[in-house]
N, C-alpha and C positions, 0 to 999 in steps of 0.2 A: 314629323318624318325622321326615321334614325340617320345617324351618318352614315355615309358610304365607307369610311374608312376607320377603323379603331385604332390602338395603339400599336406599335411596332410589333412583332410576336418574338417570343422567347428563342426562337428556332426557326430558321426559314425555310427547312424542309419538315413536313409530318414524319411523325413515326410510323402513322397508319394511313395506308390511301384507301380510298374507297374503291367500289367494284364498277364504279361509273364516272365519267368526268364531271356528270351535274352534282354530284356528292362532293367530289375532290373540290370542287369549284364552291359549292356552299358553304362544305367546312374550313375553306380559307379564311373564313370570319368566326369566332368562336368567343363564347364568354369561357370565365375562367371557372373551371369546374371545382374550385375549393371556395367558391363562393364569396373572392374578394369583391365584385362587382366590374372588376376589370373586363376589356373586350380586346380581342388582338385581331390583327389583318395581315395576311401574308399578301396579298395583292399587289399591295405598291413594292413588295420586294423582288426585284428583277430576277434573282436565284430562283424563287420559288415558280413565277412564271416560265421560265425557261424549263425548271424540272415538271411542272404540271403538264405543260404543252407536249415536253418531251416524252412522257410517261405515257399520253394518249395519242402518240405520233400525229399531232395537230402543228401546220406550221401558218404562223400568222403574219410573218415577216417580221417589222421592227417591232420588237416586244420592248421597247422603250417608249413606244409611242403613248402619249398619255390618253390620245381616244381609244386606244385598246381597253388601256386600264379602265378608264369610265366606262365602255360598253360592257366589259367584262364584270364591273362590280354592278352596273344596271340588271343585268341577266342575273346574276347572283342572286340579288331581291326578288326577281321576278320568280325564279326557280325553286328560292327556299319557300314562297308562299304557295306556290303550286304543290311542291312535295308535303309542305306539313299540312296543307288541306287534305291531301292523298291519305298520309298517313293517317289523320283521324277521322277519316270515311267521309269528309264533307265533300259534296258535289262542286265542281268545278262552275265558277261564276262562266257565262257567256263573255263578258270583257276580259277576264283572265286567259280563257280558252283561246280567244283572237290576238292578246297577246303573244302566248307561247305559240301558235301557229305563226303568226307573222316573224318569229324569231327563228323558227324551224325552217322557213321558208325564204329567208335573208338571201340564200344561194342555192337554187334551185338544183335537184338531184336529180340524176342522170344515171341508167345502168347501161353497160355494154353487154356483147354477148355472153362473156363469161358470168354475168351477174355481179360483176365489181360495180358498186357505186362511186360516182364522182360527182362533187358539187361544183357548179359553174360560178363565177363571178370572183371578187377580190376574195383574197385569202384570211382576212380577217373577217368578212361576212361568212365564209366558209366553215371557220372556225366556230363561231357563235352558232351557227346552224346546228353543227354536230353536236355541241353542248348540249343546246334545247333539245334536240332530238332525243338525247342518252335521257333524258327527263320523263319524255312522253313515250321511249321504251320500258321504261321501268313499270310506268302506269300500263300499259297495254300488255305487258307479259305478266301483270300482277303480283308483281313482286312486292315483298314484306317491308317497306319503309318505315323507319322508325325514328323517333327523336331520342336521345339518351333519358333514361327514366331519372338520372341526375337532376334536379331541377335547376341547378346551377350550370349544368353543361348544355348546349347547344348543337352537338355533335347530332349530325343523322348519319344513318347507316342503314344497309339492307340485311335483315335478320335473316340469314341461311341454315340457321340451326335446324336440325329434325324436328322437333317438335315447332318450332317457331317462337319460342316464350325467351329469348335473346332480352334482356331489358337494357345493358349497357353498352355504351361505343366501345368500352373497354373493361371486361371485367377485373383486370387487375389495377387498373385506374379509378374508374369511378363505381364500379361494383364493389371493391374494397373499401372505399372513402365511406359510403353509404353504409355500408354493412358494418365498419369500425364504429361510425357515430350511434348508429342505432344500437350497439352493443354497450356503447358508453354510456348511453341513455338509460337504457333500459337496466344497467349496474350502477348508476350513479347513487350516492349514499351508502 
């Protein structure tokens, strides 16, 4: 079983945020895109947790609660599994579906007359349920979720390009790196 936490990150706040809270949570643990074999984790960093939850207007209460950090790490592992399977076209297993639905329903959802939804239950459960629901929304909306084509990168993203052919999490980083490596390999000697 992989460790829940990697090395401290080079930066507490990402340069690129995702289009969904589930992707930002998943991408809080990533592999070094240069191929060093190192992995980094922003989740143990309070500044990241504050920025991440603030970006998505989520209030989990005590951000230094070790239980919150642990539950976010376990949810992150589940959501990576769910979205990697979805991205590769694999159907979700029944056990994975039950786990995802259990996370989504940690805090029941209620609608008011204005069709605004509100979660009941504890703040932490509501936050975890919202993040889990955001992954199910990507799937239900048939969004094109991809893992970066750089074999050393683990970043996930939604391909919003018109032709749906985006391959890199960031063209200027991973795309450029792989293209330079290909060029150098082709022009060796």
